[in-house]
C-alpha positions as CSV (number, residue, x, y, z in Angstrom):
1,N,24.0,-19.7,40.1
2,R,26.8,-19.2,42.4
3,A,26.8,-15.4,44.4
4,S,30.4,-14.9,42.5
5,Q,28.6,-14.8,39.4
6,L,25.9,-12.2,40.8
7,C,26.7,-8.3,40.7
8,Y,24.3,-5.2,42.1
9,G,24.0,-2.9,38.6
10,T,21.4,-0.4,37.6
11,H,18.4,-1.3,35.4
12,R,20.8,0.5,32.6
13,Q,23.2,-2.0,33.4
14,N,21.3,-4.8,33.6
15,A,19.4,-3.9,30.0
16,E,23.6,-3.0,28.3
17,D,24.9,-5.9,30.2
18,M,21.7,-8.4,28.1
19,I,22.6,-6.5,24.7
20,R,26.3,-7.2,25.1
21,D,24.9,-10.8,26.0
22,G,23.0,-11.2,23.2
23,T,20.0,-12.6,25.5
24,R,17.6,-9.5,24.9
25,A,14.5,-10.1,23.3
26,R,14.8,-7.8,20.2
27,G,13.2,-8.3,16.6
28,D,12.2,-11.2,15.8
29,K,12.8,-13.0,18.4
30,H,10.8,-11.0,20.4
31,G,7.4,-12.9,22.0
32,H,4.7,-10.4,20.8
33,A,6.8,-9.0,17.6
34,I,4.3,-9.5,14.1
35,L,7.1,-8.3,12.3
36,T,9.8,-10.3,10.9
37,A,13.5,-8.0,9.9
38,E,13.3,-8.7,6.4
39,I,9.8,-6.8,6.6
40,V,10.7,-4.2,7.7
41,T,13.6,-4.0,5.9
42,E,11.0,-3.9,3.4
43,C,9.4,-1.4,4.1
44,R,11.9,0.9,4.8
45,R,12.4,0.4,1.7
46,R,8.8,1.0,0.0
47,H,8.4,3.8,1.5
48,S,11.4,5.5,0.7
49,A,9.8,4.7,-2.6
50,G,6.5,6.4,-2.3
51,A,3.9,4.2,0.0
52,S,1.9,5.0,2.4
53,Q,2.6,3.4,6.2
54,V,-1.4,3.1,6.3
55,A,-1.2,1.0,3.1
56,L,2.1,-0.5,5.0
57,A,0.8,-1.3,7.6
58,R,-2.3,-3.2,6.6
59,E,-0.9,-5.5,4.3
60,F,1.8,-6.4,7.1
61,G,-1.4,-7.0,10.0
62,V,0.2,-3.8,12.1
63,T,-1.3,-1.0,13.6
64,T,-0.4,2.7,11.7
65,G,1.6,3.5,15.4
66,A,3.8,0.5,15.1
67,M,4.4,0.6,11.0
68,R,5.5,4.3,11.5
69,L,8.0,3.6,14.4
70,A,9.6,0.6,12.6
71,I,9.8,2.9,9.4
72,S,10.9,5.7,11.5
73,G,14.1,3.4,13.3
74,K,12.1,3.9,16.9
75,T,11.8,0.5,16.9
76,W,14.1,-2.0,15.1
77,T,16.5,-0.1,16.0
78,H,19.1,-3.1,15.3
79,L,19.0,-2.7,11.5
80,E,20.8,-0.2,9.8
81,P,18.6,2.6,8.1
82,T,17.5,1.5,4.4
83,V,18.7,3.5,1.9
84,V,17.5,3.9,-1.6
85,E,19.2,4.6,-4.7
86,Q,17.8,7.6,-6.5
């Protein structure tokens, strides 16, 4: 590290830098993640087709709240929303 590489910034600016630089632990890169991007995409698809959040949460070993947030897009925001063809 060199002083010329450091800069002062707000917490928000630091978070934006991590996203820009690809150093933010998101999705399955996060150390505590149970779900994967593939599972979240599948759960979103199955929920749109009628599967309950409770059943999906039990199947994949997460809380109902965690599944609700993943399906709604409040977490796993970096994934594209699932579009179901009818």
